[in-house]
C-alpha positions in Angstrom: -11.1 -2.2 -5.8 -8.6 -0.8 -3.2 -4.9 -0.7 -2.8 -3.5 0.5 0.5 0.1 1.7 0.5 2.6 0.4 3.2 2.1 3.4 5.6 -1.6 2.8 5.7 -0.9 -1.0 6.4 1.4 0.0 9.1 -1.2 2.3 10.8 -3.7 -0.6 10.5 -1.5 -3.4 11.7 -0.1 -1.5 14.7 -3.6 -0.2 15.6 -2.5 3.4 15.7 -5.1 6.3 16.2 -4.9 6.5 12.3 -5.9 2.8 11.8 -9.5 3.7 11.2 -8.6 5.9 8.2 -7.6 2.7 6.3 -9.8 0.0 8.0 -12.7 0.2 5.6 -10.5 -0.5 2.6 -8.4 -3.1 4.4 -11.4 -4.9 5.8 -13.2 -5.1 2.3 -11.3 -8.2 1.5 -13.2 -8.9 -1.6 -12.0 -5.7 -3.2 -8.5 -5.6 -1.6 -5.5 -5.7 -3.9 -2.1 -6.2 -2.1 1.0 -5.6 -4.1 3.9 -7.8 -3.1 6.2 -4.7 -2.7 3.8 -3.6 0.1 4.5 -7.1 1.8 8.2 -6.4 1.5 8.0 -2.9 3.0 5.7 -4.0 5.9 8.0 -6.9 6.7 11.1 -4.8 6.5 9.7 -2.2 9.0 8.0 -4.5 11.5 10.8 -6.9 11.7 12.8 -4.2 13.3 10.7 -4.1 16.5 8.5 -7.3 16.5 9.4 -11.0 16.6 9.2 -13.1 13.4 6.0 -15.0 14.4 4.2 -11.7 14.9 5.4 -10.3 11.7 4.2 -13.2 9.9 0.8 -12.9 11.5 0.7 -9.5 10.2 1.6 -10.5 6.6 -1.2 -13.2 6.9 -3.6 -10.4 7.3 -2.4 -8.7 4.3 -2.5 -11.9 2.3 -6.4 -12.1 3.0 -6.6 -9.7 0.0 -5.6 -10.5 -3.6 -1.8 -10.5 -3.6 -0.4 -9.2 -6.8 3.2 -9.8 -8.2 5.3 -7.1 -9.9 5.3 -8.7 -13.4 7.3 -7.3 -16.4 4.3 -5.3 -17.6 3.7 -3.8 -14.2 7.4 -3.0 -13.8 7.3 -1.1 -17.1 4.1 0.8 -16.2 5.7 1.7 -12.6 8.7 3.1 -14.4 6.6 5.3 -16.6 4.6 6.4 -13.6 7.9 6.9 -11.6 9.2 9.4 -14.3 5.8 11.2 -14.9 5.1 11.8 -11.2 8.5 11.7 -9.7 7.9 8.7 -7.4 10.3 6.2 -6.0 10.2 2.6 -7.3 8.0 1.0 -4.6 5.6 3.9 -4.6 5.3 3.9 -8.3 4.9 0.1 -8.4 2.0 0.2 -6.0 0.3 3.1 -7.7 0.7 1.4 -11.1 -1.1 -1.6 -9.8 -4.0 0.7 -8.4 -4.1 2.3 -11.9 -4.2 -1.1 -13.7 -7.2 -2.1 -11.8 -9.0 1.4 -11.6 -8.6 0.9 -7.8 -8.7 3.7 -5.2 -5.3 4.1 -3.8 -5.3 4.8 0.0 -2.2 6.6 1.4 -1.0 9.3 3.8 2.2 9.9 1.6 2.1 13.5 0.4 4.0 12.3 -2.8 0.6 10.9 -4.1 -1.5 14.1 -3.1 -3.6 15.2 -6.2 -2.9 12.1 -8.4 -6.0 10.4 -10.0 -7.6 7.7 -8.0 -5.8 8.7 -4.7 -7.5 8.9 -1.4 -5.1 10.9 0.5 -5.2 11.0 4.3 -2.7 13.8 5.4 -0.7 13.1 8.5 -1.2 15.7 11.3 1.0 18.8 10.7 1.4 18.2 6.9 
């Protein structure tokens, strides 16, 4: 199973030079888990520069995976992870879902570097 964080989705959906780093995980729809918080973050960022129809098409691509809500149990797990690893709420929620499913967590966010189950793709210059 795979969970791709919002920054990985942004690279993929905008077809940046780093998109290929996340393509395998995203295109393996059968094993793709998509936290609802990732939909929120991608919508928030893309809607600043794209029209609503294009943003919705991007979200539809994300919805090809298994979309997972932030339940009460997941919120508690995220709070524990946030405290343990000093992660922000959205980061902890996505990582908690990855841990729940023993999924690989794909990211380029340095805050996750070295955590169990993380496939960290450092940005150039970091």
